[in-house]
N, C-alpha and C positions, 0 to 999 in steps of 0.2 A: 102532653096536651090532654086536657079533660075530655072525656067521651070516647067513643070507640066506633069503628066502622064508618060507613057512609055519613052518618050524622056528624062526625068529626070535620069532615070536608065541607060540609054545609056551613057549619059554625066558623071554620076558618075562612071561607069565601065571604060570609057576612061580616066578620070582623075586619077583614081587609077592606071591603067596600065602605064600611063606616069610617074607618081610619083615614082613607084617602079622600073621602067625600068632601072634606073641608078645604082641600088644597086650592081648587079653582076660586072659590070665593076670597080665600086669603091672598093669593097671588093678585087678583084683580083689585082687592082693596088697597094693597100696598103699592101696586103699579099706578093706579089712578089717584090715590090719596083721597078717595071719596067713600063715605059710608052712607050715601043717599040710599034710603030704603032698606037699610040694615038695622036690625033691632038689637040694641044693646041689652035689653031684658032677656032676648033669646039666648045671647052668648053668655050672659051671667048664669042662666039656668043650666046651660050645657057645661060650663066649668064646674058648677056645683054637682052636676050629675057624675062627671068624671072623678071629682075628688071623693065623693061618697062611694062610687063605684070602686075605688082603690081599696076601701075597707073590705069590700067583698072579695076582691081579686087577690089581695095580699095573702090571706091565710090558705088560698088554693095552691100557691107557689107554682103557678103555671107560667113559665117564662114568656110564652107567646102572648098570653092575656096581659101580663105585665108590660111588655114592649108595646102592645097595641094601646092600652089604656095610656100609658105615658105619652105615646105619639098623639093620640087624640086629645089628651089634656093640653100638650104644648100647643097643637094647632088652635084649639078653642081659646086658650089664654091669650095667644098671639092676636087672634081675631078681636077678642074683647079689648086688648090694649090698643089695637088699630081703631076700634069704635071710639075709645076714649081720646085718643090722640087726634084722629082726624075729624071727629065731631067738633072739637074745639077750634080747628083750623079752618073748618068749612062754614062756621057760624058767622 
């Protein structure tokens, strides 16, 4: 993992928090099949951020960051797909 000492653990905690922060919204959206109040633009930007972030993470060859960015990208892409799918069924 990139970094050393206590800062490494702060980075680890931050990365885990960001990675799992999407799960409650994702579960709620798929359970209720409702995207009322959810911004498709926001999730498009989040997906774009993870995709471009991969170009930063890949050369670092840090397995933890690779797994975290992949997990975040999957969650954000699933949420974006839910927005597209459920927005059309809720209209």
